[in-house]
PDB file of N, CA, C and O in Angstrom, chain B, residues numbered from 101:
ATOM      1  N   MET B 101      17.020 -56.547 -12.914  1.00  0.00           N
ATOM      2  CA  MET B 101      16.466 -57.862 -13.181  1.00  0.00           C
ATOM      3  C   MET B 101      16.219 -57.973 -14.684  1.00  0.00           C
ATOM      4  O   MET B 101      15.584 -57.102 -15.278  1.00  0.00           O
ATOM      5  N   PRO B 102      16.715 -59.031 -15.290  1.00  0.00           N
ATOM      6  CA  PRO B 102      16.493 -59.198 -16.731  1.00  0.00           C
ATOM      7  C   PRO B 102      15.003 -59.375 -17.024  1.00  0.00           C
ATOM      8  O   PRO B 102      14.228 -59.867 -16.204  1.00  0.00           O
ATOM      9  N   GLU B 103      14.642 -58.946 -18.243  1.00  0.00           N
ATOM     10  CA  GLU B 103      13.230 -58.983 -18.615  1.00  0.00           C
ATOM     11  C   GLU B 103      12.690 -60.409 -18.673  1.00  0.00           C
ATOM     12  O   GLU B 103      11.534 -60.629 -18.310  1.00  0.00           O
ATOM     13  N   ASP B 104      13.473 -61.372 -19.111  1.00  0.00           N
ATOM     14  CA  ASP B 104      13.023 -62.765 -19.156  1.00  0.00           C
ATOM     15  C   ASP B 104      12.710 -63.277 -17.753  1.00  0.00           C
ATOM     16  O   ASP B 104      11.728 -63.988 -17.538  1.00  0.00           O
ATOM     17  N   ARG B 105      13.557 -62.903 -16.816  1.00  0.00           N
ATOM     18  CA  ARG B 105      13.349 -63.332 -15.418  1.00  0.00           C
ATOM     19  C   ARG B 105      12.082 -62.685 -14.868  1.00  0.00           C
ATOM     20  O   ARG B 105      11.305 -63.326 -14.161  1.00  0.00           O
ATOM     21  N   GLN B 106      11.883 -61.420 -15.196  1.00  0.00           N
ATOM     22  CA  GLN B 106      10.697 -60.697 -14.739  1.00  0.00           C
ATOM     23  C   GLN B 106       9.427 -61.326 -15.333  1.00  0.00           C
ATOM     24  O   GLN B 106       8.433 -61.497 -14.628  1.00  0.00           O
ATOM     25  N   GLN B 107       9.461 -61.667 -16.614  1.00  0.00           N
ATOM     26  CA  GLN B 107       8.322 -62.322 -17.270  1.00  0.00           C
ATOM     27  C   GLN B 107       8.037 -63.675 -16.634  1.00  0.00           C
ATOM     28  O   GLN B 107       6.878 -64.062 -16.480  1.00  0.00           O
ATOM     29  N   ALA B 108       9.094 -64.392 -16.266  1.00  0.00           N
ATOM     30  CA  ALA B 108       8.925 -65.702 -15.633  1.00  0.00           C
ATOM     31  C   ALA B 108       8.257 -65.553 -14.275  1.00  0.00           C
ATOM     32  O   ALA B 108       7.380 -66.340 -13.919  1.00  0.00           O
ATOM     33  N   ILE B 109       8.673 -64.537 -13.512  1.00  0.00           N
ATOM     34  CA  ILE B 109       8.068 -64.300 -12.192  1.00  0.00           C
ATOM     35  C   ILE B 109       6.597 -63.925 -12.347  1.00  0.00           C
ATOM     36  O   ILE B 109       5.739 -64.430 -11.621  1.00  0.00           O
ATOM     37  N   ILE B 110       6.313 -63.037 -13.296  1.00  0.00           N
ATOM     38  CA  ILE B 110       4.923 -62.640 -13.551  1.00  0.00           C
ATOM     39  C   ILE B 110       4.117 -63.855 -14.005  1.00  0.00           C
ATOM     40  O   ILE B 110       2.974 -64.038 -13.584  1.00  0.00           O
ATOM     41  N   GLY B 111       4.708 -64.679 -14.856  1.00  0.00           N
ATOM     42  CA  GLY B 111       4.033 -65.896 -15.324  1.00  0.00           C
ATOM     43  C   GLY B 111       3.745 -66.850 -14.182  1.00  0.00           C
ATOM     44  O   GLY B 111       2.658 -67.423 -14.106  1.00  0.00           O
ATOM     45  N   ASP B 112       4.720 -67.026 -13.288  1.00  0.00           N
ATOM     46  CA  ASP B 112       4.525 -67.899 -12.130  1.00  0.00           C
ATOM     47  C   ASP B 112       3.436 -67.351 -11.218  1.00  0.00           C
ATOM     48  O   ASP B 112       2.591 -68.102 -10.731  1.00  0.00           O
ATOM     49  N   ASP B 113       3.459 -66.044 -10.990  1.00  0.00           N
ATOM     50  CA  ASP B 113       2.430 -65.419 -10.145  1.00  0.00           C
ATOM     51  C   ASP B 113       1.040 -65.567 -10.775  1.00  0.00           C
ATOM     52  O   ASP B 113       0.052 -65.843 -10.093  1.00  0.00           O
ATOM     53  N   LEU B 114       0.998 -65.377 -12.086  1.00  0.00           N
ATOM     54  CA  LEU B 114      -0.276 -65.496 -12.796  1.00  0.00           C
ATOM     55  C   LEU B 114      -0.801 -66.929 -12.730  1.00  0.00           C
ATOM     56  O   LEU B 114      -1.991 -67.149 -12.509  1.00  0.00           O
ATOM     57  N   ARG B 115       0.090 -67.900 -12.922  1.00  0.00           N
ATOM     58  CA  ARG B 115      -0.314 -69.300 -12.832  1.00  0.00           C
ATOM     59  C   ARG B 115      -0.822 -69.639 -11.426  1.00  0.00           C
ATOM     60  O   ARG B 115      -1.815 -70.349 -11.269  1.00  0.00           O
ATOM     61  N   ALA B 116      -0.143 -69.136 -10.433  1.00  0.00           N
ATOM     62  CA  ALA B 116      -0.557 -69.383  -9.045  1.00  0.00           C
ATOM     63  C   ALA B 116      -1.919 -68.753  -8.781  1.00  0.00           C
ATOM     64  O   ALA B 116      -2.786 -69.369  -8.161  1.00  0.00           O
ATOM     65  N   ALA B 117      -2.103 -67.520  -9.256  1.00  0.00           N
ATOM     66  CA  ALA B 117      -3.383 -66.842  -9.062  1.00  0.00           C
ATOM     67  C   ALA B 117      -4.507 -67.580  -9.792  1.00  0.00           C
ATOM     68  O   ALA B 117      -5.604 -67.741  -9.258  1.00  0.00           O
ATOM     69  N   LEU B 118      -4.223 -68.026 -11.016  1.00  0.00           N
ATOM     70  CA  LEU B 118      -5.225 -68.779 -11.774  1.00  0.00           C
ATOM     71  C   LEU B 118      -5.543 -70.109 -11.098  1.00  0.00           C
ATOM     72  O   LEU B 118      -6.694 -70.543 -11.077  1.00  0.00           O
ATOM     73  N   GLY B 119      -4.524 -70.746 -10.551  1.00  0.00           N
ATOM     74  CA  GLY B 119      -4.749 -72.003  -9.834  1.00  0.00           C
ATOM     75  C   GLY B 119      -5.627 -71.804  -8.610  1.00  0.00           C
ATOM     76  O   GLY B 119      -6.520 -72.606  -8.338  1.00  0.00           O
ATOM     77  N   ASP B 120      -5.366 -70.720  -7.867  1.00  0.00           N
ATOM     78  CA  ASP B 120      -6.203 -70.394  -6.699  1.00  0.00           C
ATOM     79  C   ASP B 120      -7.630 -70.088  -7.125  1.00  0.00           C
ATOM     80  O   ASP B 120      -8.591 -70.530  -6.495  1.00  0.00           O
ATOM     81  N   MET B 121      -7.753 -69.321  -8.211  1.00  0.00           N
ATOM     82  CA  MET B 121      -9.082 -68.982  -8.704  1.00  0.00           C
ATOM     83  C   MET B 121      -9.829 -70.239  -9.140  1.00  0.00           C
ATOM     84  O   MET B 121     -11.025 -70.378  -8.882  1.00  0.00           O
ATOM     85  N   GLU B 122      -9.123 -71.146  -9.799  1.00  0.00           N
ATOM     86  CA  GLU B 122      -9.738 -72.397 -10.234  1.00  0.00           C
ATOM     87  C   GLU B 122     -10.262 -73.189  -9.033  1.00  0.00           C
ATOM     88  O   GLU B 122     -11.365 -73.734  -9.080  1.00  0.00           O
ATOM     89  N   GLN B 123      -9.484 -73.250  -7.976  1.00  0.00           N
ATOM     90  CA  GLN B 123      -9.912 -73.975  -6.773  1.00  0.00           C
ATOM     91  C   GLN B 123     -11.148 -73.326  -6.146  1.00  0.00           C
ATOM     92  O   GLN B 123     -12.055 -74.022  -5.689  1.00  0.00           O
ATOM     93  N   ARG B 124     -11.181 -71.992  -6.125  1.00  0.00           N
ATOM     94  CA  ARG B 124     -12.349 -71.297  -5.567  1.00  0.00           C
ATOM     95  C   ARG B 124     -13.584 -71.541  -6.425  1.00  0.00           C
ATOM     96  O   ARG B 124     -14.680 -71.726  -5.895  1.00  0.00           O
ATOM     97  N   ILE B 125     -13.417 -71.542  -7.738  1.00  0.00           N
ATOM     98  CA  ILE B 125     -14.546 -71.798  -8.640  1.00  0.00           C
ATOM     99  C   ILE B 125     -15.059 -73.223  -8.458  1.00  0.00           C
ATOM    100  O   ILE B 125     -16.267 -73.449  -8.394  1.00  0.00           O
ATOM    101  N   ILE B 126     -14.150 -74.171  -8.377  1.00  0.00           N
ATOM    102  CA  ILE B 126     -14.547 -75.567  -8.174  1.00  0.00           C
ATOM    103  C   ILE B 126     -15.311 -75.713  -6.862  1.00  0.00           C
ATOM    104  O   ILE B 126     -16.332 -76.400  -6.816  1.00  0.00           O
ATOM    105  N   GLU B 127     -14.836 -75.082  -5.805  1.00  0.00           N
ATOM    106  CA  GLU B 127     -15.510 -75.150  -4.503  1.00  0.00           C
ATOM    107  C   GLU B 127     -16.899 -74.517  -4.577  1.00  0.00           C
ATOM    108  O   GLU B 127     -17.858 -75.047  -4.014  1.00  0.00           O
ATOM    109  N   ALA B 128     -17.005 -73.382  -5.273  1.00  0.00           N
ATOM    110  CA  ALA B 128     -18.305 -72.727  -5.423  1.00  0.00           C
ATOM    111  C   ALA B 128     -19.264 -73.608  -6.214  1.00  0.00           C
ATOM    112  O   ALA B 128     -20.451 -73.678  -5.894  1.00  0.00           O
ATOM    113  N   MET B 129     -18.759 -74.277  -7.237  1.00  0.00           N
ATOM    114  CA  MET B 129     -19.603 -75.168  -8.035  1.00  0.00           C
ATOM    115  C   MET B 129     -20.078 -76.354  -7.199  1.00  0.00           C
ATOM    116  O   MET B 129     -21.228 -76.776  -7.322  1.00  0.00           O
ATOM    117  N   ARG B 130     -19.220 -76.885  -6.368  1.00  0.00           N
ATOM    118  CA  ARG B 130     -19.612 -77.989  -5.489  1.00  0.00           C
ATOM    119  C   ARG B 130     -20.669 -77.532  -4.488  1.00  0.00           C
ATOM    120  O   ARG B 130     -21.616 -78.263  -4.199  1.00  0.00           O
ATOM    121  N   ASP B 131     -20.505 -76.330  -3.965  1.00  0.00           N
ATOM    122  CA  ASP B 131     -21.505 -75.789  -3.043  1.00  0.00           C
ATOM    123  C   ASP B 131     -22.857 -75.629  -3.734  1.00  0.00           C
ATOM    124  O   ASP B 131     -23.895 -75.947  -3.155  1.00  0.00           O
ATOM    125  N   MET B 132     -22.842 -75.132  -4.979  1.00  0.00           N
ATOM    126  CA  MET B 132     -24.084 -74.976  -5.728  1.00  0.00           C
ATOM    127  C   MET B 132     -24.732 -76.339  -5.980  1.00  0.00           C
ATOM    128  O   MET B 132     -25.945 -76.494  -5.842  1.00  0.00           O
ATOM    129  N   GLN B 133     -23.918 -77.310  -6.346  1.00  0.00           N
ATOM    130  CA  GLN B 133     -24.430 -78.654  -6.595  1.00  0.00           C
ATOM    131  C   GLN B 133     -25.082 -79.215  -5.330  1.00  0.00           C
ATOM    132  O   GLN B 133     -26.150 -79.823  -5.399  1.00  0.00           O
ATOM    133  N   THR B 134     -24.451 -79.014  -4.194  1.00  0.00           N
ATOM    134  CA  THR B 134     -24.997 -79.486  -2.926  1.00  0.00           C
ATOM    135  C   THR B 134     -26.337 -78.827  -2.642  1.00  0.00           C
ATOM    136  O   THR B 134     -27.281 -79.498  -2.224  1.00  0.00           O
ATOM    137  N   GLU B 135     -26.432 -77.533  -2.860  1.00  0.00           N
ATOM    138  CA  GLU B 135     -27.691 -76.818  -2.611  1.00  0.00           C
ATOM    139  C   GLU B 135     -28.792 -77.306  -3.550  1.00  0.00           C
ATOM    140  O   GLU B 135     -29.939 -77.469  -3.132  1.00  0.00           O
ATOM    141  N   ILE B 136     -28.451 -77.534  -4.800  1.00  0.00           N
ATOM    142  CA  ILE B 136     -29.441 -78.039  -5.756  1.00  0.00           C
ATOM    143  C   ILE B 136     -29.929 -79.420  -5.331  1.00  0.00           C
ATOM    144  O   ILE B 136     -31.130 -79.690  -5.360  1.00  0.00           O
ATOM    145  N   LEU B 137     -29.009 -80.291  -4.939  1.00  0.00           N
ATOM    146  CA  LEU B 137     -29.400 -81.629  -4.498  1.00  0.00           C
ATOM    147  C   LEU B 137     -30.263 -81.576  -3.250  1.00  0.00           C
ATOM    148  O   LEU B 137     -31.210 -82.352  -3.120  1.00  0.00           O
ATOM    149  N   ARG B 138     -29.950 -80.676  -2.333  1.00  0.00           N
ATOM    150  CA  ARG B 138     -30.787 -80.516  -1.135  1.00  0.00           C
ATOM    151  C   ARG B 138     -32.186 -80.066  -1.517  1.00  0.00           C
ATOM    152  O   ARG B 138     -33.171 -80.550  -0.959  1.00  0.00           O
ATOM    153  N   GLY B 139     -32.278 -79.148  -2.458  1.00  0.00           N
ATOM    154  CA  GLY B 139     -33.587 -78.675  -2.926  1.00  0.00           C
ATOM    155  C   GLY B 139     -34.391 -79.794  -3.550  1.00  0.00           C
ATOM    156  O   GLY B 139     -35.582 -79.930  -3.272  1.00  0.00           O
ATOM    157  N   PHE B 140     -33.757 -80.602  -4.393  1.00  0.00           N
ATOM    158  CA  PHE B 140     -34.452 -81.729  -5.012  1.00  0.00           C
ATOM    159  C   PHE B 140     -34.887 -82.739  -3.965  1.00  0.00           C
ATOM    160  O   PHE B 140     -35.977 -83.305  -4.054  1.00  0.00           O
ATOM    161  N   HIS B 141     -34.030 -82.965  -2.969  1.00  0.00           N
ATOM    162  CA  HIS B 141     -34.362 -83.927  -1.926  1.00  0.00           C
ATOM    163  C   HIS B 141     -35.592 -83.459  -1.142  1.00  0.00           C
ATOM    164  O   HIS B 141     -36.491 -84.252  -0.865  1.00  0.00           O
ATOM    165  N   SER B 142     -35.629 -82.196  -0.792  1.00  0.00           N
ATOM    166  CA  SER B 142     -36.786 -81.649  -0.074  1.00  0.00           C
ATOM    167  C   SER B 142     -38.047 -81.761  -0.920  1.00  0.00           C
ATOM    168  O   SER B 142     -39.108 -82.134  -0.419  1.00  0.00           O
ATOM    169  N   HIS B 143     -37.927 -81.440  -2.192  1.00  0.00           N
ATOM    170  CA  HIS B 143     -39.078 -81.540  -3.096  1.00  0.00           C
ATOM    171  C   HIS B 143     -39.539 -82.993  -3.216  1.00  0.00           C
ATOM    172  O   HIS B 143     -40.739 -83.270  -3.188  1.00  0.00           O
ATOM    173  N   ALA B 144     -38.604 -83.903  -3.349  1.00  0.00           N
ATOM    174  CA  ALA B 144     -38.950 -85.324  -3.502  1.00  0.00           C
ATOM    175  C   ALA B 144     -39.634 -85.858  -2.245  1.00  0.00           C
ATOM    176  O   ALA B 144     -40.562 -86.661  -2.343  1.00  0.00           O
ATOM    177  N   ARG B 145     -39.192 -85.428  -1.079  1.00  0.00           N
ATOM    178  CA  ARG B 145     -39.835 -85.872   0.163  1.00  0.00           C
ATOM    179  C   ARG B 145     -41.283 -85.430   0.192  1.00  0.00           C
ATOM    180  O   ARG B 145     -42.165 -86.213   0.544  1.00  0.00           O
ATOM    181  N   GLY B 146     -41.538 -84.185  -0.174  1.00  0.00           N
ATOM    182  CA  GLY B 146     -42.906 -83.663  -0.210  1.00  0.00           C
ATOM    183  C   GLY B 146     -43.759 -84.400  -1.226  1.00  0.00           C
ATOM    184  O   GLY B 146     -44.914 -84.734  -0.958  1.00  0.00           O
ATOM    185  N   GLN B 147     -43.185 -84.649  -2.390  1.00  0.00           N
ATOM    186  CA  GLN B 147     -43.929 -85.365  -3.429  1.00  0.00           C
ATOM    187  C   GLN B 147     -44.185 -86.810  -3.026  1.00  0.00           C
ATOM    188  O   GLN B 147     -45.242 -87.362  -3.333  1.00  0.00           O
ATOM    189  N   GLY B 148     -43.231 -87.425  -2.343  1.00  0.00           N
ATOM    190  CA  GLY B 148     -43.414 -88.804  -1.867  1.00  0.00           C
ATOM    191  C   GLY B 148     -44.559 -88.891  -0.879  1.00  0.00           C
ATOM    192  O   GLY B 148     -45.372 -89.814  -0.944  1.00  0.00           O
ATOM    193  N   ALA B 149     -44.629 -87.938   0.035  1.00  0.00           N
ATOM    194  CA  ALA B 149     -45.732 -87.914   1.006  1.00  0.00           C
ATOM    195  C   ALA B 149     -47.063 -87.708   0.293  1.00  0.00           C
ATOM    196  O   ALA B 149     -48.062 -88.336   0.641  1.00  0.00           O
ATOM    197  N   ARG B 150     -47.074 -86.842  -0.690  1.00  0.00           N
ATOM    198  CA  ARG B 150     -48.302 -86.598  -1.459  1.00  0.00           C
ATOM    199  C   ARG B 150     -48.735 -87.847  -2.208  1.00  0.00           C
ATOM    200  O   ARG B 150     -49.917 -88.191  -2.205  1.00  0.00           O
ATOM    201  N   MET B 151     -47.806 -88.520  -2.840  1.00  0.00           N
ATOM    202  CA  MET B 151     -48.136 -89.749  -3.581  1.00  0.00           C
ATOM    203  C   MET B 151     -48.656 -90.828  -2.644  1.00  0.00           C
ATOM    204  O   MET B 151     -49.598 -91.544  -2.984  1.00  0.00           O
ATOM    205  N   GLN B 152     -48.057 -90.950  -1.475  1.00  0.00           N
ATOM    206  CA  GLN B 152     -48.520 -91.950  -0.521  1.00  0.00           C
ATOM    207  C   GLN B 152     -49.960 -91.646  -0.092  1.00  0.00           C
ATOM    208  O   GLN B 152     -50.793 -92.549  -0.016  1.00  0.00           O
ATOM    209  N   ARG B 153     -50.244 -90.382   0.183  1.00  0.00           N
ATOM    210  CA  ARG B 153     -51.594 -89.987   0.571  1.00  0.00           C
ATOM    211  C   ARG B 153     -52.585 -90.285  -0.554  1.00  0.00           C
ATOM    212  O   ARG B 153     -53.689 -90.764  -0.294  1.00  0.00           O
ATOM    213  N   LEU B 154     -52.203 -90.009  -1.791  1.00  0.00           N
ATOM    214  CA  LEU B 154     -53.085 -90.286  -2.927  1.00  0.00           C
ATOM    215  C   LEU B 154     -53.317 -91.784  -3.104  1.00  0.00           C
ATOM    216  O   LEU B 154     -54.430 -92.202  -3.425  1.00  0.00           O
ATOM    217  N   GLU B 155     -52.283 -92.592  -2.898  1.00  0.00           N
ATOM    218  CA  GLU B 155     -52.433 -94.036  -3.040  1.00  0.00           C
ATOM    219  C   GLU B 155     -53.378 -94.595  -1.982  1.00  0.00           C
ATOM    220  O   GLU B 155     -54.197 -95.465  -2.276  1.00  0.00           O
ATOM    221  N   VAL B 156     -53.266 -94.102  -0.759  1.00  0.00           N
ATOM    222  CA  VAL B 156     -54.171 -94.548   0.311  1.00  0.00           C
ATOM    223  C   VAL B 156     -55.594 -94.136  -0.019  1.00  0.00           C
ATOM    224  O   VAL B 156     -56.527 -94.923   0.138  1.00  0.00           O
ATOM    225  N   SER B 157     -55.760 -92.906  -0.475  1.00  0.00           N
ATOM    226  CA  SER B 157     -57.085 -92.405  -0.836  1.00  0.00           C
ATOM    227  C   SER B 157     -57.671 -93.210  -1.990  1.00  0.00           C
ATOM    228  O   SER B 157     -58.859 -93.532  -1.992  1.00  0.00           O
ATOM    229  N   GLU B 158     -56.835 -93.532  -2.967  1.00  0.00           N
ATOM    230  CA  GLU B 158     -57.298 -94.319  -4.117  1.00  0.00           C
ATOM    231  C   GLU B 158     -57.720 -95.717  -3.679  1.00  0.00           C
ATOM    232  O   GLU B 158     -58.731 -96.232  -4.154  1.00  0.00           O
ATOM    233  N   ALA B 159     -56.965 -96.332  -2.785  1.00  0.00           N
ATOM    234  CA  ALA B 159     -57.314 -97.670  -2.297  1.00  0.00           C
ATOM    235  C   ALA B 159     -58.657 -97.644  -1.571  1.00  0.00           C
ATOM    236  O   ALA B 159     -59.473 -98.551  -1.735  1.00  0.00           O
ATOM    237  N   ALA B 160     -58.885 -96.604  -0.769  1.00  0.00           N
ATOM    238  CA  ALA B 160     -60.162 -96.473  -0.058  1.00  0.00           C
ATOM    239  C   ALA B 160     -61.297 -96.278  -1.059  1.00  0.00           C
ATOM    240  O   ALA B 160     -62.371 -96.857  -0.899  1.00  0.00           O
ATOM    241  N   LEU B 161     -61.070 -95.482  -2.070  1.00  0.00           N
ATOM    242  CA  LEU B 161     -62.088 -95.248  -3.092  1.00  0.00           C
ATOM    243  C   LEU B 161     -62.398 -96.539  -3.852  1.00  0.00           C
ATOM    244  O   LEU B 161     -63.561 -96.823  -4.140  1.00  0.00           O
ATOM    245  N   GLN B 162     -61.381 -97.311  -4.172  1.00  0.00           N
ATOM    246  CA  GLN B 162     -61.603 -98.585  -4.872  1.00  0.00           C
ATOM    247  C   GLN B 162     -62.406 -99.550  -4.006  1.00  0.00           C
ATOM    248  O   GLN B 162     -63.261-100.272  -4.518  1.00  0.00           O
ATOM    249  N   ALA B 163     -62.144 -99.570  -2.707  1.00  0.00           N
ATOM    250  CA  ALA B 163     -62.902-100.443  -1.813  1.00  0.00           C
ATOM    251  C   ALA B 163     -64.364-100.016  -1.778  1.00  0.00           C
ATOM    252  O   ALA B 163     -65.257-100.864  -1.807  1.00  0.00           O
ATOM    253  N   ARG B 164     -64.617 -98.723  -1.717  1.00  0.00           N
ATOM    254  CA  ARG B 164     -65.995 -98.225  -1.725  1.00  0.00           C
ATOM    255  C   ARG B 164     -66.688 -98.552  -3.036  1.00  0.00           C
ATOM    256  O   ARG B 164     -67.857 -98.938  -3.044  1.00  0.00           O
ATOM    257  N   MET B 165     -65.974 -98.401  -4.146  1.00  0.00           N
ATOM    258  CA  MET B 165     -66.561 -98.728  -5.459  1.00  0.00           C
ATOM    259  C   MET B 165     -66.894-100.217  -5.554  1.00  0.00           C
ATOM    260  O   MET B 165     -67.933-100.588  -6.099  1.00  0.00           O
ATOM    261  N   ALA B 166     -66.023-101.062  -5.029  1.00  0.00           N
ATOM    262  CA  ALA B 166     -66.280-102.499  -5.045  1.00  0.00           C
ATOM    263  C   ALA B 166     -67.527-102.826  -4.230  1.00  0.00           C
ATOM    264  O   ALA B 166     -68.330-103.664  -4.641  1.00  0.00           O
ATOM    265  N   ALA B 167     -67.697-102.180  -3.088  1.00  0.00           N
ATOM    266  CA  ALA B 167     -68.890-102.410  -2.259  1.00  0.00           C
ATOM    267  C   ALA B 167     -70.147-101.965  -2.997  1.00  0.00           C
ATOM    268  O   ALA B 167     -71.167-102.652  -2.956  1.00  0.00           O
ATOM    269  N   ILE B 168     -70.079-100.823  -3.668  1.00  0.00           N
ATOM    270  CA  ILE B 168     -71.238-100.345  -4.440  1.00  0.00           C
ATOM    271  C   ILE B 168     -71.551-101.295  -5.587  1.00  0.00           C
ATOM    272  O   ILE B 168     -72.719-101.587  -5.845  1.00  0.00           O
ATOM    273  N   GLU B 169     -70.537-101.775  -6.268  1.00  0.00           N
ATOM    274  CA  GLU B 169     -70.756-102.723  -7.372  1.00  0.00           C
ATOM    275  C   GLU B 169     -71.429-103.990  -6.860  1.00  0.00           C
ATOM    276  O   GLU B 169     -72.334-104.520  -7.503  1.00  0.00           O
ATOM    277  N   GLU B 170     -70.988-104.474  -5.706  1.00  0.00           N
ATOM    278  CA  GLU B 170     -71.616-105.664  -5.133  1.00  0.00           C
ATOM    279  C   GLU B 170     -73.086-105.411  -4.831  1.00  0.00           C
ATOM    280  O   GLU B 170     -73.924-106.271  -5.101  1.00  0.00           O
ATOM    281  N   ARG B 171     -73.411-104.261  -4.282  1.00  0.00           N
ATOM    282  CA  ARG B 171     -74.804-103.922  -3.985  1.00  0.00           C
ATOM    283  C   ARG B 171     -75.638-103.861  -5.258  1.00  0.00           C
ATOM    284  O   ARG B 171     -76.749-104.390  -5.310  1.00  0.00           O
ATOM    285  N   VAL B 172     -75.094-103.213  -6.281  1.00  0.00           N
ATOM    286  CA  VAL B 172     -75.831-103.092  -7.539  1.00  0.00           C
ATOM    287  C   VAL B 172     -76.048-104.471  -8.156  1.00  0.00           C
ATOM    288  O   VAL B 172     -77.139-104.769  -8.642  1.00  0.00           O
ATOM    289  N   LEU B 173     -75.022-105.309  -8.138  1.00  0.00           N
ATOM    290  CA  LEU B 173     -75.166-106.658  -8.683  1.00  0.00           C
ATOM    291  C   LEU B 173     -76.200-107.459  -7.896  1.00  0.00           C
ATOM    292  O   LEU B 173     -76.976-108.223  -8.471  1.00  0.00           O
ATOM    293  N   ALA B 174     -76.205-107.278  -6.579  1.00  0.00           N
ATOM    294  CA  ALA B 174     -77.184-107.989  -5.754  1.00  0.00           C
ATOM    295  C   ALA B 174     -78.596-107.508  -6.086  1.00  0.00           C
ATOM    296  O   ALA B 174     -79.519-108.319  -6.161  1.00  0.00           O
ATOM    297  N   LEU B 175     -78.777-106.200  -6.286  1.00  0.00           N
ATOM    298  CA  LEU B 175     -80.086-105.683  -6.655  1.00  0.00           C
ATOM    299  C   LEU B 175     -80.509-106.184  -8.027  1.00  0.00           C
ATOM    300  O   LEU B 175     -81.666-106.552  -8.230  1.00  0.00           O
ATOM    301  N   GLU B 176     -79.579-106.198  -8.960  1.00  0.00           N
ATOM    302  CA  GLU B 176     -79.899-106.676 -10.313  1.00  0.00           C
ATOM    303  C   GLU B 176     -80.226-108.162 -10.305  1.00  0.00           C
ATOM    304  O   GLU B 176     -81.072-108.604 -11.082  1.00  0.00           O
ATOM    305  N   ALA B 177     -79.589-108.929  -9.464  1.00  0.00           N
ATOM    306  CA  ALA B 177     -79.849-110.365  -9.389  1.00  0.00           C
ATOM    307  C   ALA B 177     -81.226-110.649  -8.817  1.00  0.00           C
ATOM    308  O   ALA B 177     -81.809-111.685  -9.138  1.00  0.00           O
ATOM    309  N   LYS B 178     -81.770-109.771  -7.983  1.00  0.00           N
ATOM    310  CA  LYS B 178     -83.094-109.956  -7.400  1.00  0.00           C
ATOM    311  C   LYS B 178     -84.209-109.632  -8.351  1.00  0.00           C
ATOM    312  O   LYS B 178     -85.341-110.060  -8.128  1.00  0.00           O
ATOM    313  N   ARG B 179     -83.941-108.894  -9.404  1.00  0.00           N
ATOM    314  CA  ARG B 179     -84.977-108.514 -10.367  1.00  0.00           C
ATOM    315  C   ARG B 179     -85.459-109.726 -11.118  1.00  0.00           C
ATOM    316  O   ARG B 179     -84.675-110.620 -11.437  1.00  0.00           O
ATOM    317  N   PRO B 180     -86.787-109.764 -11.412  1.00  0.00           N
ATOM    318  CA  PRO B 180     -87.311-110.907 -12.169  1.00  0.00           C
ATOM    319  C   PRO B 180     -86.890-110.904 -13.617  1.00  0.00           C
ATOM    320  O   PRO B 180     -87.259-111.807 -14.369  1.00  0.00           O
TER     321      PRO B 180
END
């Protein structure tokens, strides 16, 4: 087999191997991206629930503060 032909075969094999490797790397990167997005989604769900709980708690606290302010104003209005 002539050396040029042998180099061409080796080159073709190398290109094919590199192409396969590239596809495996791309697939691995997509898998990593999917896992990262799943992690962020889980974290965001937990944070969303926490924020909702805090907002409800804050609304209840504001209602209590408004009631206290009304009482204080009523007491101050009764003073001579």
